[in-house]
C-alpha positions as CSV (number, residue, x, y, z in Angstrom):
1,X,12.9,33.1,25.2
2,X,16.1,32.2,26.7
3,X,17.3,28.5,27.3
4,X,17.3,29.0,31.0
5,X,13.6,30.1,30.7
6,X,12.7,27.1,28.4
7,X,14.5,24.8,30.9
8,X,12.5,26.3,34.0
9,X,9.3,26.0,32.1
10,X,10.0,22.3,31.3
11,X,11.1,21.6,34.9
12,X,7.7,23.3,36.1
13,X,5.7,21.2,33.8
14,X,7.6,18.0,33.6
15,X,4.7,15.7,34.7
16,X,2.3,17.1,32.1
17,X,5.2,16.9,29.3
18,X,5.9,13.3,30.2
19,X,2.1,12.4,30.3
20,X,1.6,14.1,26.9
21,X,4.5,12.3,25.3
22,X,3.4,9.0,26.7
23,X,-0.2,9.6,25.7
24,X,1.0,10.4,22.1
25,X,3.0,7.3,22.1
26,X,0.1,5.0,23.2
27,X,-2.4,6.8,20.8
28,X,-0.2,6.4,17.8
29,X,0.8,2.8,18.7
30,X,-3.0,1.9,19.0
31,X,-4.6,4.2,16.4
32,X,-2.0,3.9,13.8
33,X,-2.2,0.3,13.1
34,X,-5.9,0.2,13.4
35,X,-6.3,2.7,10.7
36,X,-3.8,1.3,8.4
37,X,-5.6,-2.0,8.6
38,X,-9.0,-0.5,7.7
39,X,-7.7,1.2,4.4
40,X,-8.8,-0.6,1.2
41,X,-6.0,-2.1,-0.8
42,X,-6.4,0.4,-3.6
43,X,-6.6,3.6,-1.3
44,X,-3.7,5.3,-2.7
45,X,-4.4,4.5,-6.4
46,X,-7.4,6.8,-6.8
47,X,-6.9,10.1,-8.6
48,X,-8.8,12.1,-5.9
49,X,-9.9,11.5,-2.5
50,X,-13.4,9.7,-2.4
51,X,-16.2,11.8,-0.8
52,X,-17.2,10.4,2.6
53,X,-20.9,9.6,2.6
54,X,-22.1,12.5,4.8
55,X,-25.8,12.0,3.8
56,X,-26.3,9.6,6.5
57,X,-25.3,12.0,9.2
58,X,-27.1,15.2,10.3
59,X,-25.3,18.2,9.0
60,X,-24.7,19.5,12.5
61,X,-23.3,16.3,13.6
62,X,-21.1,16.0,10.7
63,X,-19.8,19.6,11.4
64,X,-19.3,18.7,15.1
65,X,-17.4,15.4,14.2
66,X,-15.2,17.1,11.5
67,X,-14.3,20.0,13.8
68,X,-13.5,17.6,16.7
69,X,-11.3,15.5,14.4
70,X,-9.4,18.8,13.2
71,X,-9.0,20.0,16.7
72,X,-7.5,16.8,17.8
73,X,-5.2,16.8,14.7
74,X,-4.2,20.4,15.5
75,X,-3.3,19.4,19.1
76,X,-1.2,16.6,17.8
77,X,0.7,19.0,15.3
78,X,1.4,21.5,18.1
79,X,2.5,18.5,20.4
80,X,4.7,17.1,17.6
81,X,6.2,20.5,17.0
82,X,7.0,20.7,20.8
83,X,8.3,17.2,20.9
84,X,10.8,18.0,18.3
85,X,12.9,19.9,20.9
86,X,11.6,18.1,24.0
87,X,12.0,14.3,24.8
88,X,9.5,12.2,22.8
89,X,8.5,11.1,19.2
90,X,7.9,14.6,17.6
91,X,8.1,13.5,13.9
92,X,5.5,10.6,14.5
93,X,3.2,12.9,16.6
94,X,3.4,15.6,13.9
95,X,2.5,13.2,11.1
96,X,-0.2,11.7,13.0
97,X,-1.7,15.2,13.4
98,X,-1.2,16.0,9.7
99,X,-3.0,12.7,8.8
100,X,-5.8,13.3,11.1
101,X,-6.8,16.7,10.1
102,X,-8.6,18.0,6.9
103,X,-6.7,20.3,4.5
104,X,-6.2,21.1,1.0
105,X,-3.6,18.8,-0.6
106,X,-3.8,16.3,2.3
107,X,-4.5,13.3,-0.2
108,X,-1.4,14.3,-2.2
109,X,0.7,14.5,1.0
110,X,-0.5,10.9,1.9
111,X,0.4,9.6,-1.6
112,X,3.8,11.3,-1.5
113,X,4.4,9.9,1.9
114,X,3.6,6.4,0.7
115,X,6.0,6.6,-2.2
116,X,9.0,7.1,0.2
117,X,11.0,4.0,-0.2
118,X,10.4,2.3,3.3
119,X,7.0,3.5,3.9
120,X,4.9,1.2,1.8
121,X,6.8,-2.0,2.6
122,X,6.3,-1.2,6.3
123,X,2.5,-0.7,5.7
124,X,2.3,-3.8,3.9
125,X,4.3,-5.8,6.4
126,X,1.6,-4.9,9.0
127,X,-1.2,-5.7,6.9
128,X,0.3,-9.1,6.1
129,X,0.8,-9.7,9.6
130,X,-3.0,-9.3,10.2
131,X,-4.1,-11.0,7.1
132,X,-5.1,-8.1,5.0
133,X,-4.3,-7.5,1.4
134,X,-1.3,-5.4,0.6
135,X,-1.8,-1.7,-0.3
136,X,-1.2,-1.0,-3.9
137,X,1.6,1.7,-4.8
138,X,0.1,4.9,-5.9
139,X,1.5,4.8,-9.4
140,X,0.7,1.1,-10.2
141,X,-3.1,1.2,-10.7
142,X,-4.8,2.0,-14.0
143,X,-6.8,4.9,-12.6
144,X,-3.7,6.7,-11.0
145,X,-2.5,10.1,-11.8
146,X,0.1,9.0,-14.1
147,X,-2.3,7.6,-16.5
148,X,-4.3,10.7,-17.1
149,X,-4.7,11.7,-20.6
């Protein structure tokens, strides 16, 4: 695809692209902080992801909800990839999609992300602003992966 074809496509679909960009901004600005505030303080200190209690849900309902969540996450990943070259917050949208979806290694990815120098302080600043306990660093808890025997 040539640069001219990409430009023509973007011009023809500008309203949808702008709407999608604004929608991803609003969703990430609203849902991101809400989810961060709901995390328990020791969330990243566990060795493995805790199993969600699916016994309370009908298996078909669980399958539909999980499928819907993964579909939404996949849409965010694709939109994030597009927004890397189009106007918008591509990296944020891409990360939001990666965190929404279920896939092998997701918990390790989340722990890796929180270990980045500015991430945990930013999350804890938000939590402090709303009166929540700070999140514990992944490697500081007695049951973290670094203390395995």
